[in-house]
mmCIF file as Biopython writes it, N, C-alpha, C and O atoms, coordinates in Angstrom:
data_model
#
loop_
_atom_site.group_PDB
_atom_site.id
_atom_site.type_symbol
_atom_site.label_atom_id
_atom_site.label_alt_id
_atom_site.label_comp_id
_atom_site.label_asym_id
_atom_site.label_entity_id
_atom_site.label_seq_id
_atom_site.pdbx_PDB_ins_code
_atom_site.Cartn_x
_atom_site.Cartn_y
_atom_site.Cartn_z
_atom_site.occupancy
_atom_site.B_iso_or_equiv
_atom_site.auth_seq_id
_atom_site.auth_asym_id
_atom_site.pdbx_PDB_model_num
ATOM 1   N N  . UNK A ? 1  ? -50.270 66.718 13.774 1.0 0.0 1  A 1 
ATOM 2   C CA . UNK A ? 1  ? -49.522 67.103 12.586 1.0 0.0 1  A 1 
ATOM 3   C C  . UNK A ? 1  ? -48.961 65.846 11.923 1.0 0.0 1  A 1 
ATOM 4   O O  . UNK A ? 1  ? -48.666 64.850 12.584 1.0 0.0 1  A 1 
ATOM 5   N N  . UNK A ? 2  ? -48.827 65.919 10.632 1.0 0.0 2  A 1 
ATOM 6   C CA . UNK A ? 2  ? -48.217 64.803 9.913  1.0 0.0 2  A 1 
ATOM 7   C C  . UNK A ? 2  ? -46.700 64.865 10.079 1.0 0.0 2  A 1 
ATOM 8   O O  . UNK A ? 2  ? -46.150 65.876 10.515 1.0 0.0 2  A 1 
ATOM 9   N N  . UNK A ? 3  ? -46.051 63.789 9.731  1.0 0.0 3  A 1 
ATOM 10  C CA . UNK A ? 3  ? -44.588 63.738 9.805  1.0 0.0 3  A 1 
ATOM 11  C C  . UNK A ? 3  ? -43.973 64.833 8.953  1.0 0.0 3  A 1 
ATOM 12  O O  . UNK A ? 3  ? -43.009 65.484 9.355  1.0 0.0 3  A 1 
ATOM 13  N N  . UNK A ? 4  ? -44.540 65.027 7.774  1.0 0.0 4  A 1 
ATOM 14  C CA . UNK A ? 4  ? -44.030 66.057 6.861  1.0 0.0 4  A 1 
ATOM 15  C C  . UNK A ? 4  ? -44.208 67.455 7.436  1.0 0.0 4  A 1 
ATOM 16  O O  . UNK A ? 4  ? -43.330 68.304 7.287  1.0 0.0 4  A 1 
ATOM 17  N N  . UNK A ? 5  ? -45.338 67.698 8.091  1.0 0.0 5  A 1 
ATOM 18  C CA . UNK A ? 5  ? -45.592 69.006 8.697  1.0 0.0 5  A 1 
ATOM 19  C C  . UNK A ? 5  ? -44.641 69.263 9.864  1.0 0.0 5  A 1 
ATOM 20  O O  . UNK A ? 5  ? -44.139 70.376 10.022 1.0 0.0 5  A 1 
ATOM 21  N N  . UNK A ? 6  ? -44.396 68.256 10.669 1.0 0.0 6  A 1 
ATOM 22  C CA . UNK A ? 6  ? -43.456 68.399 11.788 1.0 0.0 6  A 1 
ATOM 23  C C  . UNK A ? 6  ? -42.067 68.721 11.254 1.0 0.0 6  A 1 
ATOM 24  O O  . UNK A ? 6  ? -41.392 69.615 11.766 1.0 0.0 6  A 1 
ATOM 25  N N  . UNK A ? 7  ? -41.644 68.001 10.235 1.0 0.0 7  A 1 
ATOM 26  C CA . UNK A ? 7  ? -40.318 68.228 9.648  1.0 0.0 7  A 1 
ATOM 27  C C  . UNK A ? 7  ? -40.194 69.648 9.106  1.0 0.0 7  A 1 
ATOM 28  O O  . UNK A ? 7  ? -39.180 70.312 9.323  1.0 0.0 7  A 1 
ATOM 29  N N  . UNK A ? 8  ? -41.209 70.107 8.410  1.0 0.0 8  A 1 
ATOM 30  C CA . UNK A ? 8  ? -41.172 71.469 7.853  1.0 0.0 8  A 1 
ATOM 31  C C  . UNK A ? 8  ? -41.149 72.513 8.965  1.0 0.0 8  A 1 
ATOM 32  O O  . UNK A ? 8  ? -40.411 73.495 8.883  1.0 0.0 8  A 1 
ATOM 33  N N  . UNK A ? 9  ? -41.956 72.304 10.002 1.0 0.0 9  A 1 
ATOM 34  C CA . UNK A ? 9  ? -42.032 73.250 11.113 1.0 0.0 9  A 1 
ATOM 35  C C  . UNK A ? 9  ? -40.709 73.341 11.865 1.0 0.0 9  A 1 
ATOM 36  O O  . UNK A ? 9  ? -40.321 74.421 12.311 1.0 0.0 9  A 1 
ATOM 37  N N  . UNK A ? 10 ? -40.015 72.213 12.008 1.0 0.0 10 A 1 
ATOM 38  C CA . UNK A ? 10 ? -38.752 72.178 12.752 1.0 0.0 10 A 1 
ATOM 39  C C  . UNK A ? 10 ? -37.524 72.358 11.869 1.0 0.0 10 A 1 
ATOM 40  O O  . UNK A ? 10 ? -36.397 72.399 12.362 1.0 0.0 10 A 1 
ATOM 41  N N  . UNK A ? 11 ? -37.749 72.466 10.560 1.0 0.0 11 A 1 
ATOM 42  C CA . UNK A ? 11 ? -36.661 72.648 9.592  1.0 0.0 11 A 1 
ATOM 43  C C  . UNK A ? 11 ? -35.660 71.494 9.632  1.0 0.0 11 A 1 
ATOM 44  O O  . UNK A ? 11 ? -34.447 71.702 9.610  1.0 0.0 11 A 1 
ATOM 45  N N  . UNK A ? 12 ? -36.198 70.271 9.689  1.0 0.0 12 A 1 
ATOM 46  C CA . UNK A ? 12 ? -35.377 69.065 9.637  1.0 0.0 12 A 1 
ATOM 47  C C  . UNK A ? 12 ? -35.970 68.151 8.566  1.0 0.0 12 A 1 
ATOM 48  O O  . UNK A ? 12 ? -37.058 68.412 8.052  1.0 0.0 12 A 1 
ATOM 49  N N  . UNK A ? 13 ? -35.256 67.089 8.238  1.0 0.0 13 A 1 
ATOM 50  C CA . UNK A ? 13 ? -35.754 66.173 7.210  1.0 0.0 13 A 1 
ATOM 51  C C  . UNK A ? 13 ? -36.833 65.258 7.780  1.0 0.0 13 A 1 
ATOM 52  O O  . UNK A ? 13 ? -36.935 65.062 8.991  1.0 0.0 13 A 1 
ATOM 53  N N  . UNK A ? 14 ? -37.622 64.715 6.887  1.0 0.0 14 A 1 
ATOM 54  C CA . UNK A ? 14 ? -38.660 63.771 7.270  1.0 0.0 14 A 1 
ATOM 55  C C  . UNK A ? 14 ? -38.024 62.547 7.924  1.0 0.0 14 A 1 
ATOM 56  O O  . UNK A ? 14 ? -38.568 62.004 8.885  1.0 0.0 14 A 1 
ATOM 57  N N  . UNK A ? 15 ? -36.879 62.114 7.409  1.0 0.0 15 A 1 
ATOM 58  C CA . UNK A ? 15 ? -36.194 60.956 7.989  1.0 0.0 15 A 1 
ATOM 59  C C  . UNK A ? 15 ? -35.762 61.215 9.422  1.0 0.0 15 A 1 
ATOM 60  O O  . UNK A ? 15 ? -35.802 60.303 10.247 1.0 0.0 15 A 1 
ATOM 61  N N  . UNK A ? 16 ? -35.356 62.422 9.734  1.0 0.0 16 A 1 
ATOM 62  C CA . UNK A ? 16 ? -34.981 62.770 11.102 1.0 0.0 16 A 1 
ATOM 63  C C  . UNK A ? 16 ? -36.180 62.629 12.030 1.0 0.0 16 A 1 
ATOM 64  O O  . UNK A ? 16 ? -36.060 62.077 13.124 1.0 0.0 16 A 1 
ATOM 65  N N  . UNK A ? 17 ? -37.327 63.122 11.601 1.0 0.0 17 A 1 
ATOM 66  C CA . UNK A ? 17 ? -38.546 63.020 12.404 1.0 0.0 17 A 1 
ATOM 67  C C  . UNK A ? 17 ? -38.911 61.551 12.600 1.0 0.0 17 A 1 
ATOM 68  O O  . UNK A ? 17 ? -39.248 61.138 13.710 1.0 0.0 17 A 1 
ATOM 69  N N  . UNK A ? 18 ? -38.846 60.765 11.533 1.0 0.0 18 A 1 
ATOM 70  C CA . UNK A ? 18 ? -39.178 59.343 11.629 1.0 0.0 18 A 1 
ATOM 71  C C  . UNK A ? 18 ? -38.247 58.619 12.599 1.0 0.0 18 A 1 
ATOM 72  O O  . UNK A ? 18 ? -38.690 57.768 13.371 1.0 0.0 18 A 1 
ATOM 73  N N  . UNK A ? 19 ? -36.969 58.953 12.560 1.0 0.0 19 A 1 
ATOM 74  C CA . UNK A ? 19 ? -36.005 58.328 13.463 1.0 0.0 19 A 1 
ATOM 75  C C  . UNK A ? 19 ? -36.334 58.646 14.912 1.0 0.0 19 A 1 
ATOM 76  O O  . UNK A ? 19 ? -36.293 57.765 15.771 1.0 0.0 19 A 1 
ATOM 77  N N  . UNK A ? 20 ? -36.660 59.901 15.181 1.0 0.0 20 A 1 
ATOM 78  C CA . UNK A ? 20 ? -37.002 60.297 16.545 1.0 0.0 20 A 1 
ATOM 79  C C  . UNK A ? 20 ? -38.305 59.633 16.996 1.0 0.0 20 A 1 
ATOM 80  O O  . UNK A ? 20 ? -38.427 59.219 18.149 1.0 0.0 20 A 1 
ATOM 81  N N  . UNK A ? 21 ? -39.272 59.533 16.087 1.0 0.0 21 A 1 
ATOM 82  C CA . UNK A ? 21 ? -40.536 58.874 16.435 1.0 0.0 21 A 1 
ATOM 83  C C  . UNK A ? 21 ? -40.318 57.405 16.769 1.0 0.0 21 A 1 
ATOM 84  O O  . UNK A ? 21 ? -40.923 56.884 17.706 1.0 0.0 21 A 1 
ATOM 85  N N  . UNK A ? 22 ? -39.462 56.739 16.013 1.0 0.0 22 A 1 
ATOM 86  C CA . UNK A ? 22 ? -39.153 55.331 16.304 1.0 0.0 22 A 1 
ATOM 87  C C  . UNK A ? 22 ? -38.539 55.197 17.688 1.0 0.0 22 A 1 
ATOM 88  O O  . UNK A ? 22 ? -38.882 54.282 18.437 1.0 0.0 22 A 1 
ATOM 89  N N  . UNK A ? 23 ? -37.638 56.101 18.027 1.0 0.0 23 A 1 
ATOM 90  C CA . UNK A ? 23 ? -36.986 56.065 19.330 1.0 0.0 23 A 1 
ATOM 91  C C  . UNK A ? 23 ? -37.994 56.305 20.455 1.0 0.0 23 A 1 
ATOM 92  O O  . UNK A ? 23 ? -37.964 55.620 21.477 1.0 0.0 23 A 1 
ATOM 93  N N  . UNK A ? 24 ? -38.872 57.265 20.266 1.0 0.0 24 A 1 
ATOM 94  C CA . UNK A ? 24 ? -39.898 57.562 21.271 1.0 0.0 24 A 1 
ATOM 95  C C  . UNK A ? 24 ? -40.811 56.360 21.458 1.0 0.0 24 A 1 
ATOM 96  O O  . UNK A ? 24 ? -41.111 55.968 22.586 1.0 0.0 24 A 1 
ATOM 97  N N  . UNK A ? 25 ? -41.253 55.776 20.345 1.0 0.0 25 A 1 
ATOM 98  C CA . UNK A ? 25 ? -42.135 54.600 20.426 1.0 0.0 25 A 1 
ATOM 99  C C  . UNK A ? 25 ? -41.446 53.446 21.133 1.0 0.0 25 A 1 
ATOM 100 O O  . UNK A ? 25 ? -42.070 52.750 21.934 1.0 0.0 25 A 1 
ATOM 101 N N  . UNK A ? 26 ? -40.178 53.235 20.850 1.0 0.0 26 A 1 
ATOM 102 C CA . UNK A ? 26 ? -39.431 52.150 21.494 1.0 0.0 26 A 1 
ATOM 103 C C  . UNK A ? 26 ? -39.347 52.380 22.992 1.0 0.0 26 A 1 
ATOM 104 O O  . UNK A ? 26 ? -39.568 51.458 23.776 1.0 0.0 26 A 1 
ATOM 105 N N  . UNK A ? 27 ? -39.030 53.602 23.394 1.0 0.0 27 A 1 
ATOM 106 C CA . UNK A ? 27 ? -38.877 53.914 24.810 1.0 0.0 27 A 1 
ATOM 107 C C  . UNK A ? 27 ? -40.194 53.832 25.573 1.0 0.0 27 A 1 
ATOM 108 O O  . UNK A ? 27 ? -40.209 53.479 26.752 1.0 0.0 27 A 1 
ATOM 109 N N  . UNK A ? 28 ? -41.299 54.157 24.906 1.0 0.0 28 A 1 
ATOM 110 C CA . UNK A ? 28 ? -42.602 54.106 25.563 1.0 0.0 28 A 1 
ATOM 111 C C  . UNK A ? 28 ? -43.278 52.754 25.393 1.0 0.0 28 A 1 
ATOM 112 O O  . UNK A ? 28 ? -44.318 52.501 26.002 1.0 0.0 28 A 1 
ATOM 113 N N  . UNK A ? 29 ? -42.701 51.885 24.575 1.0 0.0 29 A 1 
ATOM 114 C CA . UNK A ? 29 ? -43.289 50.568 24.357 1.0 0.0 29 A 1 
ATOM 115 C C  . UNK A ? 29 ? -44.560 50.614 23.540 1.0 0.0 29 A 1 
ATOM 116 O O  . UNK A ? 29 ? -45.488 49.842 23.780 1.0 0.0 29 A 1 
ATOM 117 N N  . UNK A ? 30 ? -44.605 51.515 22.577 1.0 0.0 30 A 1 
ATOM 118 C CA . UNK A ? 30 ? -45.791 51.675 21.733 1.0 0.0 30 A 1 
ATOM 119 C C  . UNK A ? 30 ? -45.427 51.428 20.274 1.0 0.0 30 A 1 
ATOM 120 O O  . UNK A ? 30 ? -44.256 51.303 19.915 1.0 0.0 30 A 1 
ATOM 121 N N  . UNK A ? 31 ? -46.468 51.362 19.442 1.0 0.0 31 A 1 
ATOM 122 C CA . UNK A ? 31 ? -46.209 51.150 18.015 1.0 0.0 31 A 1 
ATOM 123 C C  . UNK A ? 31 ? -46.799 52.249 17.145 1.0 0.0 31 A 1 
ATOM 124 O O  . UNK A ? 31 ? -46.507 52.317 15.951 1.0 0.0 31 A 1 
ATOM 125 N N  . UNK A ? 32 ? -47.619 53.103 17.725 1.0 0.0 32 A 1 
ATOM 126 C CA . UNK A ? 32 ? -48.228 54.194 16.961 1.0 0.0 32 A 1 
ATOM 127 C C  . UNK A ? 32 ? -48.086 55.510 17.717 1.0 0.0 32 A 1 
ATOM 128 O O  . UNK A ? 32 ? -47.926 55.539 18.937 1.0 0.0 32 A 1 
ATOM 129 N N  . UNK A ? 33 ? -48.148 56.582 16.961 1.0 0.0 33 A 1 
ATOM 130 C CA . UNK A ? 33 ? -48.006 57.912 17.549 1.0 0.0 33 A 1 
ATOM 131 C C  . UNK A ? 33 ? -49.108 58.193 18.564 1.0 0.0 33 A 1 
ATOM 132 O O  . UNK A ? 33 ? -48.836 58.734 19.636 1.0 0.0 33 A 1 
ATOM 133 N N  . UNK A ? 34 ? -50.332 57.836 18.243 1.0 0.0 34 A 1 
ATOM 134 C CA . UNK A ? 34 ? -51.442 58.101 19.175 1.0 0.0 34 A 1 
ATOM 135 C C  . UNK A ? 34 ? -51.271 57.308 20.469 1.0 0.0 34 A 1 
ATOM 136 O O  . UNK A ? 34 ? -51.577 57.813 21.549 1.0 0.0 34 A 1 
ATOM 137 N N  . UNK A ? 35 ? -50.787 56.075 20.368 1.0 0.0 35 A 1 
ATOM 138 C CA . UNK A ? 35 ? -50.507 55.280 21.568 1.0 0.0 35 A 1 
ATOM 139 C C  . UNK A ? 35 ? -49.446 55.966 22.422 1.0 0.0 35 A 1 
ATOM 140 O O  . UNK A ? 35 ? -49.559 56.027 23.646 1.0 0.0 35 A 1 
ATOM 141 N N  . UNK A ? 36 ? -48.426 56.475 21.761 1.0 0.0 36 A 1 
ATOM 142 C CA . UNK A ? 36 ? -47.327 57.135 22.476 1.0 0.0 36 A 1 
ATOM 143 C C  . UNK A ? 36 ? -47.839 58.358 23.240 1.0 0.0 36 A 1 
ATOM 144 O O  . UNK A ? 36 ? -47.424 58.601 24.373 1.0 0.0 36 A 1 
ATOM 145 N N  . UNK A ? 37 ? -48.728 59.115 22.630 1.0 0.0 37 A 1 
ATOM 146 C CA . UNK A ? 37 ? -49.289 60.302 23.293 1.0 0.0 37 A 1 
ATOM 147 C C  . UNK A ? 37 ? -50.084 59.888 24.519 1.0 0.0 37 A 1 
ATOM 148 O O  . UNK A ? 37 ? -49.926 60.476 25.589 1.0 0.0 37 A 1 
ATOM 149 N N  . UNK A ? 38 ? -50.941 58.877 24.374 1.0 0.0 38 A 1 
ATOM 150 C CA . UNK A ? 38 ? -51.739 58.419 25.507 1.0 0.0 38 A 1 
ATOM 151 C C  . UNK A ? 38 ? -50.848 57.899 26.634 1.0 0.0 38 A 1 
ATOM 152 O O  . UNK A ? 38 ? -51.086 58.193 27.805 1.0 0.0 38 A 1 
ATOM 153 N N  . UNK A ? 39 ? -49.834 57.135 26.279 1.0 0.0 39 A 1 
ATOM 154 C CA . UNK A ? 39 ? -48.922 56.580 27.303 1.0 0.0 39 A 1 
ATOM 155 C C  . UNK A ? 39 ? -48.143 57.697 28.000 1.0 0.0 39 A 1 
ATOM 156 O O  . UNK A ? 39 ? -47.986 57.684 29.221 1.0 0.0 39 A 1 
ATOM 157 N N  . UNK A ? 40 ? -47.661 58.657 27.222 1.0 0.0 40 A 1 
ATOM 158 C CA . UNK A ? 40 ? -46.903 59.771 27.797 1.0 0.0 40 A 1 
ATOM 159 C C  . UNK A ? 40 ? -47.780 60.592 28.744 1.0 0.0 40 A 1 
ATOM 160 O O  . UNK A ? 40 ? -47.308 61.065 29.778 1.0 0.0 40 A 1 
ATOM 161 N N  . UNK A ? 41 ? -49.045 60.759 28.393 1.0 0.0 41 A 1 
ATOM 162 C CA . UNK A ? 41 ? -49.957 61.493 29.281 1.0 0.0 41 A 1 
ATOM 163 C C  . UNK A ? 41 ? -50.190 60.719 30.582 1.0 0.0 41 A 1 
ATOM 164 O O  . UNK A ? 41 ? -50.218 61.306 31.664 1.0 0.0 41 A 1 
ATOM 165 N N  . UNK A ? 42 ? -50.356 59.402 30.467 1.0 0.0 42 A 1 
ATOM 166 C CA . UNK A ? 42 ? -50.542 58.572 31.672 1.0 0.0 42 A 1 
ATOM 167 C C  . UNK A ? 42 ? -49.330 58.637 32.581 1.0 0.0 42 A 1 
ATOM 168 O O  . UNK A ? 42 ? -49.458 58.575 33.804 1.0 0.0 42 A 1 
ATOM 169 N N  . UNK A ? 43 ? -48.140 58.763 31.975 1.0 0.0 43 A 1 
ATOM 170 C CA . UNK A ? 43 ? -46.902 58.834 32.753 1.0 0.0 43 A 1 
ATOM 171 C C  . UNK A ? 43 ? -46.559 60.260 33.181 1.0 0.0 43 A 1 
ATOM 172 O O  . UNK A ? 43 ? -45.506 60.503 33.769 1.0 0.0 43 A 1 
ATOM 173 N N  . UNK A ? 44 ? -47.460 61.201 32.880 1.0 0.0 44 A 1 
ATOM 174 C CA . UNK A ? 44 ? -47.280 62.626 33.203 1.0 0.0 44 A 1 
ATOM 175 C C  . UNK A ? 44 ? -46.028 63.212 32.544 1.0 0.0 44 A 1 
ATOM 176 O O  . UNK A ? 44 ? -45.340 64.049 33.128 1.0 0.0 44 A 1 
ATOM 177 N N  . UNK A ? 45 ? -45.746 62.758 31.321 1.0 0.0 45 A 1 
ATOM 178 C CA . UNK A ? 45 ? -44.642 63.327 30.557 1.0 0.0 45 A 1 
ATOM 179 C C  . UNK A ? 45 ? -45.101 64.487 29.691 1.0 0.0 45 A 1 
ATOM 180 O O  . UNK A ? 45 ? -44.296 65.307 29.250 1.0 0.0 45 A 1 
ATOM 181 N N  . UNK A ? 46 ? -46.402 64.546 29.455 1.0 0.0 46 A 1 
ATOM 182 C CA . UNK A ? 46 ? -46.993 65.643 28.679 1.0 0.0 46 A 1 
ATOM 183 C C  . UNK A ? 46 ? -48.015 66.371 29.508 1.0 0.0 46 A 1 
ATOM 184 O O  . UNK A ? 46 ? -48.626 67.329 29.033 1.0 0.0 46 A 1 
#
């Protein structure tokens, strides 16, 4: 899903989604959403 689609689905602003994505990327040591998904799967978080 795009950032805009996630925001609409969760009824939050796009900026809120972006802020959370930045935090997730920082914690996982990634720079892109797809990297974060792969890393989270390797760590058995997903």
